[in-house]
BALOBA-1460 file (C-alpha; in Angstrom, 3 decimals):
// residues 355
<rec num="1" residu="x" x="-22.201" y="-165.869" z="-166.421"/>
<rec num="2" residu="x" x="-25.292" y="-167.677" z="-164.872"/>
<rec num="3" residu="x" x="-25.478" y="-170.282" z="-162.096"/>
<rec num="4" residu="x" x="-26.582" y="-173.124" z="-162.171"/>
<rec num="5" residu="x" x="-29.691" y="-174.439" z="-159.700"/>
<rec num="6" residu="x" x="-27.695" y="-176.105" z="-157.706"/>
<rec num="7" residu="x" x="-25.021" y="-173.154" z="-157.182"/>
<rec num="8" residu="x" x="-28.320" y="-170.776" z="-156.226"/>
<rec num="9" residu="x" x="-29.881" y="-173.367" z="-153.437"/>
<rec num="10" residu="x" x="-26.120" y="-172.851" z="-152.089"/>
<rec num="11" residu="x" x="-26.101" y="-169.415" z="-151.567"/>
<rec num="12" residu="x" x="-29.262" y="-169.186" z="-150.672"/>
<rec num="13" residu="x" x="-28.439" y="-172.085" z="-148.122"/>
<rec num="14" residu="x" x="-25.035" y="-169.935" z="-146.679"/>
<rec num="15" residu="x" x="-27.213" y="-166.733" z="-146.748"/>
<rec num="16" residu="x" x="-29.596" y="-167.854" z="-144.451"/>
<rec num="17" residu="x" x="-27.356" y="-169.035" z="-141.887"/>
<rec num="18" residu="x" x="-25.539" y="-166.019" z="-141.857"/>
<rec num="19" residu="x" x="-29.030" y="-164.392" z="-140.803"/>
<rec num="20" residu="x" x="-29.361" y="-167.219" z="-138.175"/>
<rec num="21" residu="x" x="-25.806" y="-166.256" z="-136.132"/>
<rec num="22" residu="x" x="-26.626" y="-162.744" z="-136.832"/>
<rec num="23" residu="x" x="-29.552" y="-162.503" z="-135.520"/>
<rec num="24" residu="x" x="-32.406" y="-160.036" z="-137.600"/>
<rec num="25" residu="x" x="-32.461" y="-156.683" z="-136.488"/>
<rec num="26" residu="x" x="-35.893" y="-156.038" z="-135.144"/>
<rec num="27" residu="x" x="-36.332" y="-152.257" z="-137.014"/>
<rec num="28" residu="x" x="-35.673" y="-154.433" z="-140.255"/>
<rec num="29" residu="x" x="-38.508" y="-156.314" z="-142.660"/>
<rec num="30" residu="x" x="-38.112" y="-160.254" z="-143.341"/>
<rec num="31" residu="x" x="-36.331" y="-160.661" z="-146.212"/>
<rec num="32" residu="x" x="-37.849" y="-162.971" z="-149.444"/>
<rec num="33" residu="x" x="-40.082" y="-161.822" z="-151.789"/>
<rec num="34" residu="x" x="-43.256" y="-164.077" z="-149.787"/>
<rec num="35" residu="x" x="-42.566" y="-162.233" z="-146.459"/>
<rec num="36" residu="x" x="-45.000" y="-160.429" z="-144.472"/>
<rec num="37" residu="x" x="-43.908" y="-157.203" z="-142.843"/>
<rec num="38" residu="x" x="-45.766" y="-157.793" z="-139.224"/>
<rec num="39" residu="x" x="-45.704" y="-155.215" z="-136.404"/>
<rec num="40" residu="x" x="-45.300" y="-155.687" z="-133.233"/>
<rec num="41" residu="x" x="-47.091" y="-154.171" z="-130.546"/>
<rec num="42" residu="x" x="-44.890" y="-151.059" z="-130.033"/>
<rec num="43" residu="x" x="-45.288" y="-149.935" z="-133.498"/>
<rec num="44" residu="x" x="-48.754" y="-150.703" z="-133.416"/>
<rec num="45" residu="x" x="-48.550" y="-148.048" z="-130.472"/>
<rec num="46" residu="x" x="-46.473" y="-145.715" z="-131.861"/>
<rec num="47" residu="x" x="-48.578" y="-145.364" z="-135.216"/>
<rec num="48" residu="x" x="-52.062" y="-145.150" z="-133.135"/>
<rec num="49" residu="x" x="-50.622" y="-142.195" z="-131.035"/>
<rec num="50" residu="x" x="-50.737" y="-144.843" z="-127.420"/>
<rec num="51" residu="x" x="-47.626" y="-145.148" z="-125.230"/>
<rec num="52" residu="x" x="-47.392" y="-147.769" z="-123.137"/>
<rec num="53" residu="x" x="-45.561" y="-145.581" z="-120.469"/>
<rec num="54" residu="x" x="-46.317" y="-142.535" z="-118.478"/>
<rec num="55" residu="x" x="-48.895" y="-140.267" z="-120.357"/>
<rec num="56" residu="x" x="-47.387" y="-137.334" z="-121.681"/>
<rec num="57" residu="x" x="-48.814" y="-134.013" z="-120.976"/>
<rec num="58" residu="x" x="-50.936" y="-132.403" z="-123.568"/>
<rec num="59" residu="x" x="-49.820" y="-133.943" z="-126.065"/>
<rec num="60" residu="x" x="-51.591" y="-136.563" z="-128.966"/>
<rec num="61" residu="x" x="-49.946" y="-137.557" z="-132.321"/>
<rec num="62" residu="x" x="-51.254" y="-140.339" z="-134.423"/>
<rec num="63" residu="x" x="-54.637" y="-141.440" z="-134.847"/>
<rec num="64" residu="x" x="-55.382" y="-140.632" z="-131.661"/>
<rec num="65" residu="x" x="-55.303" y="-136.998" z="-132.538"/>
<rec num="66" residu="x" x="-57.682" y="-137.684" z="-135.530"/>
<rec num="67" residu="x" x="-60.291" y="-138.981" z="-133.349"/>
<rec num="68" residu="x" x="-60.538" y="-136.640" z="-130.834"/>
<rec num="69" residu="x" x="-60.562" y="-134.044" z="-133.667"/>
<rec num="70" residu="x" x="-63.961" y="-134.893" z="-133.797"/>
<rec num="71" residu="x" x="-64.666" y="-135.281" z="-130.322"/>
<rec num="72" residu="x" x="-66.021" y="-131.891" z="-127.829"/>
<rec num="73" residu="x" x="-66.360" y="-131.713" z="-124.462"/>
<rec num="74" residu="x" x="-69.594" y="-129.855" z="-123.215"/>
<rec num="75" residu="x" x="-70.957" y="-128.312" z="-120.278"/>
<rec num="76" residu="x" x="-73.674" y="-130.386" z="-118.668"/>
<rec num="77" residu="x" x="-76.829" y="-128.298" z="-118.282"/>
<rec num="78" residu="x" x="-78.702" y="-129.756" z="-115.114"/>
<rec num="79" residu="x" x="-81.765" y="-126.884" z="-115.154"/>
<rec num="80" residu="x" x="-82.238" y="-128.125" z="-118.851"/>
<rec num="81" residu="x" x="-82.633" y="-131.482" z="-117.821"/>
<rec num="82" residu="x" x="-85.664" y="-130.221" z="-115.890"/>
<rec num="83" residu="x" x="-86.750" y="-128.150" z="-118.162"/>
<rec num="84" residu="x" x="-87.398" y="-130.918" z="-120.565"/>
<rec num="85" residu="x" x="-88.682" y="-133.624" z="-118.556"/>
<rec num="86" residu="x" x="-91.013" y="-130.257" z="-117.642"/>
<rec num="87" residu="x" x="-91.905" y="-130.343" z="-121.317"/>
<rec num="88" residu="x" x="-92.671" y="-134.383" z="-121.603"/>
<rec num="89" residu="x" x="-95.568" y="-133.469" z="-118.859"/>
<rec num="90" residu="x" x="-96.872" y="-130.859" z="-120.735"/>
<rec num="91" residu="x" x="-97.029" y="-132.307" z="-123.936"/>
<rec num="92" residu="x" x="-98.437" y="-135.285" z="-122.285"/>
<rec num="93" residu="x" x="-101.438" y="-133.316" z="-121.691"/>
<rec num="94" residu="x" x="-101.807" y="-131.111" z="-125.063"/>
<rec num="95" residu="x" x="-101.300" y="-133.800" z="-126.965"/>
<rec num="96" residu="x" x="-103.644" y="-135.620" z="-125.629"/>
<rec num="97" residu="x" x="-106.045" y="-132.808" z="-125.891"/>
<rec num="98" residu="x" x="-104.860" y="-131.970" z="-130.027"/>
<rec num="99" residu="x" x="-105.533" y="-135.289" z="-130.636"/>
<rec num="100" residu="x" x="-108.111" y="-137.021" z="-128.437"/>
<rec num="101" residu="x" x="-106.292" y="-139.799" z="-128.339"/>
<rec num="102" residu="x" x="-104.251" y="-141.634" z="-125.491"/>
<rec num="103" residu="x" x="-100.657" y="-139.689" z="-126.152"/>
<rec num="104" residu="x" x="-97.721" y="-140.987" z="-124.156"/>
<rec num="105" residu="x" x="-94.557" y="-138.521" z="-124.191"/>
<rec num="106" residu="x" x="-91.536" y="-139.869" z="-122.945"/>
<rec num="107" residu="x" x="-87.627" y="-138.226" z="-123.648"/>
<rec num="108" residu="x" x="-84.858" y="-141.194" z="-125.347"/>
<rec num="109" residu="x" x="-81.539" y="-139.303" z="-124.505"/>
<rec num="110" residu="x" x="-80.350" y="-135.597" z="-124.055"/>
<rec num="111" residu="x" x="-76.899" y="-135.471" z="-125.861"/>
<rec num="112" residu="x" x="-74.814" y="-133.005" z="-127.115"/>
<rec num="113" residu="x" x="-72.617" y="-132.601" z="-130.355"/>
<rec num="114" residu="x" x="-72.433" y="-130.486" z="-133.382"/>
<rec num="115" residu="x" x="-74.660" y="-128.862" z="-136.034"/>
<rec num="116" residu="x" x="-73.033" y="-130.480" z="-139.185"/>
<rec num="117" residu="x" x="-73.131" y="-133.938" z="-137.848"/>
<rec num="118" residu="x" x="-76.640" y="-133.964" z="-136.486"/>
<rec num="119" residu="x" x="-77.683" y="-132.368" z="-139.755"/>
<rec num="120" residu="x" x="-76.100" y="-135.273" z="-141.865"/>
<rec num="121" residu="x" x="-78.017" y="-137.745" z="-139.949"/>
<rec num="122" residu="x" x="-80.990" y="-136.642" z="-139.950"/>
<rec num="123" residu="x" x="-83.110" y="-139.611" z="-141.090"/>
<rec num="124" residu="x" x="-85.591" y="-138.707" z="-144.237"/>
<rec num="125" residu="x" x="-88.165" y="-137.771" z="-145.292"/>
<rec num="126" residu="x" x="-88.485" y="-135.751" z="-142.169"/>
<rec num="127" residu="x" x="-90.125" y="-132.009" z="-141.919"/>
<rec num="128" residu="x" x="-87.879" y="-129.684" z="-139.953"/>
<rec num="129" residu="x" x="-89.267" y="-126.719" z="-138.561"/>
<rec num="130" residu="x" x="-86.937" y="-123.648" z="-137.802"/>
<rec num="131" residu="x" x="-88.146" y="-121.462" z="-134.790"/>
<rec num="132" residu="x" x="-87.315" y="-118.602" z="-133.569"/>
<rec num="133" residu="x" x="-86.821" y="-117.677" z="-129.775"/>
<rec num="134" residu="x" x="-87.492" y="-113.595" z="-129.294"/>
<rec num="135" residu="x" x="-86.330" y="-113.062" z="-125.690"/>
<rec num="136" residu="x" x="-82.956" y="-114.836" z="-127.170"/>
<rec num="137" residu="x" x="-82.925" y="-113.498" z="-130.500"/>
<rec num="138" residu="x" x="-81.590" y="-116.835" z="-131.970"/>
<rec num="139" residu="x" x="-82.908" y="-120.110" z="-133.839"/>
<rec num="140" residu="x" x="-83.704" y="-123.479" z="-132.642"/>
<rec num="141" residu="x" x="-85.258" y="-126.984" z="-135.018"/>
<rec num="142" residu="x" x="-87.483" y="-129.234" z="-134.418"/>
<rec num="143" residu="x" x="-87.659" y="-132.367" z="-136.508"/>
<rec num="144" residu="x" x="-91.068" y="-134.714" z="-136.986"/>
<rec num="145" residu="x" x="-90.142" y="-137.859" z="-138.616"/>
<rec num="146" residu="x" x="-92.421" y="-139.829" z="-141.042"/>
<rec num="147" residu="x" x="-94.146" y="-142.249" z="-138.539"/>
<rec num="148" residu="x" x="-95.078" y="-139.295" z="-136.307"/>
<rec num="149" residu="x" x="-96.020" y="-136.912" z="-139.243"/>
<rec num="150" residu="x" x="-98.333" y="-139.839" z="-141.132"/>
<rec num="151" residu="x" x="-99.480" y="-140.975" z="-137.585"/>
<rec num="152" residu="x" x="-100.439" y="-137.618" z="-137.193"/>
<rec num="153" residu="x" x="-101.961" y="-137.475" z="-140.037"/>
<rec num="154" residu="x" x="-103.900" y="-140.435" z="-139.760"/>
<rec num="155" residu="x" x="-105.538" y="-139.493" z="-136.318"/>
<rec num="156" residu="x" x="-106.440" y="-136.093" z="-136.999"/>
<rec num="157" residu="x" x="-108.054" y="-137.276" z="-140.368"/>
<rec num="158" residu="x" x="-110.388" y="-139.969" z="-138.394"/>
<rec num="159" residu="x" x="-108.540" y="-143.122" z="-138.635"/>
<rec num="160" residu="x" x="-109.725" y="-145.783" z="-136.970"/>
<rec num="161" residu="x" x="-107.947" y="-146.991" z="-134.085"/>
<rec num="162" residu="x" x="-105.738" y="-150.226" z="-133.369"/>
<rec num="163" residu="x" x="-104.295" y="-149.814" z="-136.905"/>
<rec num="164" residu="x" x="-101.040" y="-148.663" z="-137.773"/>
<rec num="165" residu="x" x="-100.923" y="-146.296" z="-139.992"/>
<rec num="166" residu="x" x="-100.346" y="-146.459" z="-143.599"/>
<rec num="167" residu="x" x="-97.235" y="-144.748" z="-145.181"/>
<rec num="168" residu="x" x="-96.292" y="-143.728" z="-148.980"/>
<rec num="169" residu="x" x="-92.290" y="-143.455" z="-149.182"/>
<rec num="170" residu="x" x="-90.867" y="-141.786" z="-152.121"/>
<rec num="171" residu="x" x="-93.335" y="-138.455" z="-152.630"/>
<rec num="172" residu="x" x="-93.496" y="-134.858" z="-151.197"/>
<rec num="173" residu="x" x="-95.953" y="-133.876" z="-148.482"/>
<rec num="174" residu="x" x="-99.490" y="-133.024" z="-149.722"/>
<rec num="175" residu="x" x="-100.570" y="-129.612" z="-148.272"/>
<rec num="176" residu="x" x="-103.184" y="-130.985" z="-146.024"/>
<rec num="177" residu="x" x="-100.312" y="-133.016" z="-144.503"/>
<rec num="178" residu="x" x="-97.847" y="-130.059" z="-144.026"/>
<rec num="179" residu="x" x="-100.841" y="-128.130" z="-142.348"/>
<rec num="180" residu="x" x="-101.584" y="-130.742" z="-139.846"/>
<rec num="181" residu="x" x="-97.873" y="-130.760" z="-139.149"/>
<rec num="182" residu="x" x="-97.979" y="-127.279" z="-138.756"/>
<rec num="183" residu="x" x="-100.419" y="-126.828" z="-136.050"/>
<rec num="184" residu="x" x="-98.705" y="-130.492" z="-133.893"/>
<rec num="185" residu="x" x="-95.088" y="-128.394" z="-133.995"/>
<rec num="186" residu="x" x="-97.183" y="-124.875" z="-132.895"/>
<rec num="187" residu="x" x="-98.691" y="-126.799" z="-130.364"/>
<rec num="188" residu="x" x="-95.177" y="-127.890" z="-129.172"/>
<rec num="189" residu="x" x="-93.315" y="-125.007" z="-129.678"/>
<rec num="190" residu="x" x="-96.018" y="-124.030" z="-126.687"/>
<rec num="191" residu="x" x="-95.718" y="-126.560" z="-124.316"/>
<rec num="192" residu="x" x="-91.832" y="-125.574" z="-124.956"/>
<rec num="193" residu="x" x="-92.279" y="-121.901" z="-124.269"/>
<rec num="194" residu="x" x="-94.134" y="-122.822" z="-120.619"/>
<rec num="195" residu="x" x="-91.971" y="-125.188" z="-119.892"/>
<rec num="196" residu="x" x="-89.517" y="-122.582" z="-119.714"/>
<rec num="197" residu="x" x="-91.258" y="-120.089" z="-118.084"/>
<rec num="198" residu="x" x="-90.704" y="-120.245" z="-114.690"/>
<rec num="199" residu="x" x="-87.124" y="-120.249" z="-115.723"/>
<rec num="200" residu="x" x="-86.727" y="-117.461" z="-117.796"/>
<rec num="201" residu="x" x="-89.948" y="-115.786" z="-119.832"/>
<rec num="202" residu="x" x="-89.303" y="-117.312" z="-123.838"/>
<rec num="203" residu="x" x="-91.306" y="-117.148" z="-126.512"/>
<rec num="204" residu="x" x="-91.038" y="-119.978" z="-129.283"/>
<rec num="205" residu="x" x="-92.165" y="-118.672" z="-132.522"/>
<rec num="206" residu="x" x="-92.802" y="-120.771" z="-135.538"/>
<rec num="207" residu="x" x="-90.641" y="-119.411" z="-138.603"/>
<rec num="208" residu="x" x="-90.974" y="-121.905" z="-141.576"/>
<rec num="209" residu="x" x="-91.376" y="-125.805" z="-142.368"/>
<rec num="210" residu="x" x="-88.006" y="-127.543" z="-144.149"/>
<rec num="211" residu="x" x="-87.944" y="-130.796" z="-145.666"/>
<rec num="212" residu="x" x="-84.540" y="-130.587" z="-146.620"/>
<rec num="213" residu="x" x="-82.167" y="-130.127" z="-144.205"/>
<rec num="214" residu="x" x="-79.874" y="-128.430" z="-146.539"/>
<rec num="215" residu="x" x="-82.714" y="-125.299" z="-146.321"/>
<rec num="216" residu="x" x="-82.578" y="-126.243" z="-142.318"/>
<rec num="217" residu="x" x="-78.891" y="-124.273" z="-141.329"/>
<rec num="218" residu="x" x="-79.612" y="-122.143" z="-138.429"/>
<rec num="219" residu="x" x="-76.124" y="-122.763" z="-136.972"/>
<rec num="220" residu="x" x="-72.565" y="-123.012" z="-138.374"/>
<rec num="221" residu="x" x="-72.079" y="-126.705" z="-139.358"/>
<rec num="222" residu="x" x="-69.237" y="-126.856" z="-136.583"/>
<rec num="223" residu="x" x="-71.188" y="-125.482" z="-133.697"/>
<rec num="224" residu="x" x="-72.389" y="-127.362" z="-130.502"/>
<rec num="225" residu="x" x="-75.889" y="-128.077" z="-129.901"/>
<rec num="226" residu="x" x="-78.129" y="-130.020" z="-127.395"/>
<rec num="227" residu="x" x="-80.398" y="-132.735" z="-128.767"/>
<rec num="228" residu="x" x="-83.416" y="-134.092" z="-127.047"/>
<rec num="229" residu="x" x="-85.046" y="-136.261" z="-128.585"/>
<rec num="230" residu="x" x="-88.415" y="-137.198" z="-127.635"/>
<rec num="231" residu="x" x="-90.788" y="-140.607" z="-127.963"/>
<rec num="232" residu="x" x="-94.600" y="-139.747" z="-129.061"/>
<rec num="233" residu="x" x="-96.818" y="-143.224" z="-128.670"/>
<rec num="234" residu="x" x="-100.349" y="-143.368" z="-129.271"/>
<rec num="235" residu="x" x="-100.978" y="-146.666" z="-128.747"/>
<rec num="236" residu="x" x="-99.786" y="-149.103" z="-131.613"/>
<rec num="237" residu="x" x="-98.592" y="-145.794" z="-133.769"/>
<rec num="238" residu="x" x="-96.353" y="-142.835" z="-132.972"/>
<rec num="239" residu="x" x="-92.940" y="-141.745" z="-133.567"/>
<rec num="240" residu="x" x="-90.191" y="-139.406" z="-132.640"/>
<rec num="241" residu="x" x="-89.909" y="-134.916" z="-131.920"/>
<rec num="242" residu="x" x="-85.949" y="-134.223" z="-132.061"/>
<rec num="243" residu="x" x="-85.599" y="-130.685" z="-130.743"/>
<rec num="244" residu="x" x="-82.261" y="-128.898" z="-131.159"/>
<rec num="245" residu="x" x="-80.992" y="-125.868" z="-129.283"/>
<rec num="246" residu="x" x="-77.416" y="-124.574" z="-130.468"/>
<rec num="247" residu="x" x="-75.481" y="-123.681" z="-127.470"/>
<rec num="248" residu="x" x="-75.458" y="-119.858" z="-128.671"/>
<rec num="249" residu="x" x="-79.239" y="-119.783" z="-128.293"/>
<rec num="250" residu="x" x="-78.857" y="-120.716" z="-124.782"/>
<rec num="251" residu="x" x="-76.033" y="-118.303" z="-123.994"/>
<rec num="252" residu="x" x="-78.256" y="-115.813" z="-122.671"/>
<rec num="253" residu="x" x="-80.188" y="-118.209" z="-120.270"/>
<rec num="254" residu="x" x="-76.959" y="-120.240" z="-119.576"/>
<rec num="255" residu="x" x="-76.164" y="-119.235" z="-115.828"/>
<rec num="256" residu="x" x="-79.680" y="-120.021" z="-115.329"/>
<rec num="257" residu="x" x="-79.246" y="-123.498" z="-116.889"/>
<rec num="258" residu="x" x="-76.634" y="-124.001" z="-114.981"/>
<rec num="259" residu="x" x="-78.271" y="-123.855" z="-111.991"/>
<rec num="260" residu="x" x="-78.667" y="-127.188" z="-109.753"/>
<rec num="261" residu="x" x="-82.337" y="-126.413" z="-108.719"/>
<rec num="262" residu="x" x="-84.859" y="-123.608" z="-109.425"/>
<rec num="263" residu="x" x="-83.871" y="-120.530" z="-107.608"/>
<rec num="264" residu="x" x="-80.120" y="-121.042" z="-106.884"/>
<rec num="265" residu="x" x="-77.737" y="-118.167" z="-106.033"/>
<rec num="266" residu="x" x="-74.315" y="-119.813" z="-106.794"/>
<rec num="267" residu="x" x="-73.182" y="-119.719" z="-102.976"/>
<rec num="268" residu="x" x="-75.365" y="-116.732" z="-102.456"/>
<rec num="269" residu="x" x="-77.454" y="-116.670" z="-99.395"/>
<rec num="270" residu="x" x="-80.553" y="-114.964" z="-99.548"/>
<rec num="271" residu="x" x="-81.375" y="-115.307" z="-95.841"/>
<rec num="272" residu="x" x="-77.975" y="-114.327" z="-95.173"/>
<rec num="273" residu="x" x="-77.926" y="-111.213" z="-97.284"/>
<rec num="274" residu="x" x="-80.786" y="-109.931" z="-95.745"/>
<rec num="275" residu="x" x="-79.825" y="-110.270" z="-92.354"/>
<rec num="276" residu="x" x="-75.721" y="-108.460" z="-92.870"/>
<rec num="277" residu="x" x="-78.433" y="-105.643" z="-94.452"/>
<rec num="278" residu="x" x="-80.449" y="-105.293" z="-91.698"/>
<rec num="279" residu="x" x="-77.096" y="-105.034" z="-89.402"/>
<rec num="280" residu="x" x="-75.322" y="-102.614" z="-91.814"/>
<rec num="281" residu="x" x="-78.642" y="-100.269" z="-91.440"/>
<rec num="282" residu="x" x="-77.977" y="-100.554" z="-87.713"/>
<rec num="283" residu="x" x="-74.271" y="-100.017" z="-88.203"/>
<rec num="284" residu="x" x="-73.375" y="-96.395" z="-86.111"/>
<rec num="285" residu="x" x="-70.705" y="-94.440" z="-88.042"/>
<rec num="286" residu="x" x="-68.899" y="-91.358" z="-86.776"/>
<rec num="287" residu="x" x="-69.395" y="-88.254" z="-88.831"/>
<rec num="288" residu="x" x="-66.948" y="-85.198" z="-88.888"/>
<rec num="289" residu="x" x="-68.026" y="-81.583" z="-89.702"/>
<rec num="290" residu="x" x="-65.255" y="-80.063" z="-91.659"/>
<rec num="291" residu="x" x="-65.790" y="-76.151" z="-90.857"/>
<rec num="292" residu="x" x="-62.283" y="-75.444" z="-92.706"/>
<rec num="293" residu="x" x="-59.067" y="-77.264" z="-94.184"/>
<rec num="294" residu="x" x="-55.231" y="-75.701" z="-94.413"/>
<rec num="295" residu="x" x="-51.983" y="-75.846" z="-95.440"/>
<rec num="296" residu="x" x="-49.486" y="-75.666" z="-93.123"/>
<rec num="297" residu="x" x="-45.591" y="-75.615" z="-93.183"/>
<rec num="298" residu="x" x="-44.346" y="-78.894" z="-91.213"/>
<rec num="299" residu="x" x="-41.854" y="-76.100" z="-89.169"/>
<rec num="300" residu="x" x="-44.897" y="-74.199" z="-88.493"/>
<rec num="301" residu="x" x="-46.540" y="-77.020" z="-86.769"/>
<rec num="302" residu="x" x="-44.308" y="-78.732" z="-84.735"/>
<rec num="303" residu="x" x="-43.999" y="-74.860" z="-83.304"/>
<rec num="304" residu="x" x="-47.515" y="-74.804" z="-81.805"/>
<rec num="305" residu="x" x="-47.422" y="-74.763" z="-78.257"/>
<rec num="306" residu="x" x="-50.136" y="-74.942" z="-75.957"/>
<rec num="307" residu="x" x="-52.684" y="-71.813" z="-75.982"/>
<rec num="308" residu="x" x="-51.506" y="-71.252" z="-79.188"/>
<rec num="309" residu="x" x="-54.698" y="-70.247" z="-81.978"/>
<rec num="310" residu="x" x="-55.181" y="-71.125" z="-85.409"/>
<rec num="311" residu="x" x="-57.868" y="-68.746" z="-87.021"/>
<rec num="312" residu="x" x="-60.718" y="-70.343" z="-89.340"/>
<rec num="313" residu="x" x="-61.468" y="-68.566" z="-92.658"/>
<rec num="314" residu="x" x="-64.815" y="-69.587" z="-91.944"/>
<rec num="315" residu="x" x="-67.111" y="-66.859" z="-92.189"/>
<rec num="316" residu="x" x="-70.744" y="-67.232" z="-90.919"/>
<rec num="317" residu="x" x="-73.044" y="-68.967" z="-92.853"/>
<rec num="318" residu="x" x="-70.703" y="-70.361" z="-94.948"/>
<rec num="319" residu="x" x="-71.434" y="-74.045" z="-96.242"/>
<rec num="320" residu="x" x="-69.686" y="-76.923" z="-93.987"/>
<rec num="321" residu="x" x="-68.598" y="-80.299" z="-95.223"/>
<rec num="322" residu="x" x="-69.792" y="-83.289" z="-93.442"/>
<rec num="323" residu="x" x="-67.803" y="-86.589" z="-93.774"/>
<rec num="324" residu="x" x="-67.613" y="-90.567" z="-92.834"/>
<rec num="325" residu="x" x="-63.759" y="-90.827" z="-93.053"/>
<rec num="326" residu="x" x="-62.255" y="-89.669" z="-96.316"/>
<rec num="327" residu="x" x="-65.520" y="-89.780" z="-98.006"/>
<rec num="328" residu="x" x="-67.285" y="-86.676" z="-98.013"/>
<rec num="329" residu="x" x="-71.321" y="-87.292" z="-97.570"/>
<rec num="330" residu="x" x="-73.277" y="-83.821" z="-97.381"/>
<rec num="331" residu="x" x="-73.197" y="-80.081" z="-97.558"/>
<rec num="332" residu="x" x="-74.308" y="-78.428" z="-94.681"/>
<rec num="333" residu="x" x="-74.906" y="-75.407" z="-93.221"/>
<rec num="334" residu="x" x="-73.877" y="-74.794" z="-89.582"/>
<rec num="335" residu="x" x="-76.020" y="-72.940" z="-87.106"/>
<rec num="336" residu="x" x="-77.587" y="-72.900" z="-83.020"/>
<rec num="337" residu="x" x="-79.830" y="-74.825" z="-82.008"/>
<rec num="338" residu="x" x="-80.083" y="-74.161" z="-78.004"/>
<rec num="339" residu="x" x="-76.791" y="-74.171" z="-76.570"/>
<rec num="340" residu="x" x="-75.027" y="-76.581" z="-79.203"/>
<rec num="341" residu="x" x="-74.318" y="-76.029" z="-81.945"/>
<rec num="342" residu="x" x="-75.605" y="-77.586" z="-85.336"/>
<rec num="343" residu="x" x="-75.986" y="-78.052" z="-88.602"/>
<rec num="344" residu="x" x="-78.618" y="-78.268" z="-90.956"/>
<rec num="345" residu="x" x="-78.058" y="-80.421" z="-94.396"/>
<rec num="346" residu="x" x="-78.067" y="-78.950" z="-97.399"/>
<rec num="347" residu="x" x="-77.494" y="-81.314" z="-100.105"/>
<rec num="348" residu="x" x="-75.950" y="-84.668" z="-100.526"/>
<rec num="349" residu="x" x="-72.731" y="-84.849" z="-102.289"/>
<rec num="350" residu="x" x="-72.153" y="-88.072" z="-102.539"/>
<rec num="351" residu="x" x="-75.264" y="-89.106" z="-106.044"/>
<rec num="352" residu="x" x="-73.313" y="-85.906" z="-107.195"/>
<rec num="353" residu="x" x="-70.353" y="-87.447" z="-107.633"/>
<rec num="354" residu="x" x="-71.124" y="-90.430" z="-108.913"/>
<rec num="355" residu="x" x="-73.448" y="-88.811" z="-111.455"/>
């Protein structure tokens, strides 16, 4: 049985009036084919994992957990920034001698990121140089972008000054270009070794040159790294050099890189240490010569009276022990010098026990 259009309109009007009278619950969606579901602020905060009330201790939900999964807290290495500043000064001089041109080197940024994120962001074409630090027994990455590659090749092959380096995109690098860039990388790695030398001896040795980031995987994709972007300007030409050092590579010198200034002792004062050592050497100590040791019952000791004698088992010429408190130091021979008893030290006991 079908209702007439008039009856349908009457039913809809009655239903709307009933809803207005009772009120629509906040947690129910509006009824109707064209009604859109509108979220209030509380529902949006709940979906994103944020809450307007006091922060919960250590609990993250929703998109906040997803976003925070890509963020990693890295410790700051103050001394590494000083090393990079020193590298910039050394490179400015060495690259001027290398190119016979006016070269200016500056630091664009020093950031911490994951190794996999950096490999995915390397602008191609580029050359990726893998180098090894012999003293630290680990690897690092040096990336030269295409702009600097063409600029260096143009300068070393006698290109005219005042003209931008010509680029030919879409072709592999030639043997001449790779050879010239390897020479540039060798100069930069030598400067990097010189920059680290005041802090710790480190030899940065060139291993291989890659043009595909997948073949330059020197660390796990999730490992943390330090990335330093260096800007090289040669008048109207230039480009960028990116130096990537995994935290695992820097681990052998981590304590040195945590210093605020060169020679810091992390709260230790070398002047005070020297003064304390000198004073300790002049400290007076009481030494006891132990002739004999016996075990006696407590009743025998309590029965001792003035005038009683305790016979020692030490025989003439037998070795005696010299102690400082409870610590045995020397074994000696008892004797007499003029009117006093004396001991002649035979051997040291402390070092023998430690050995």
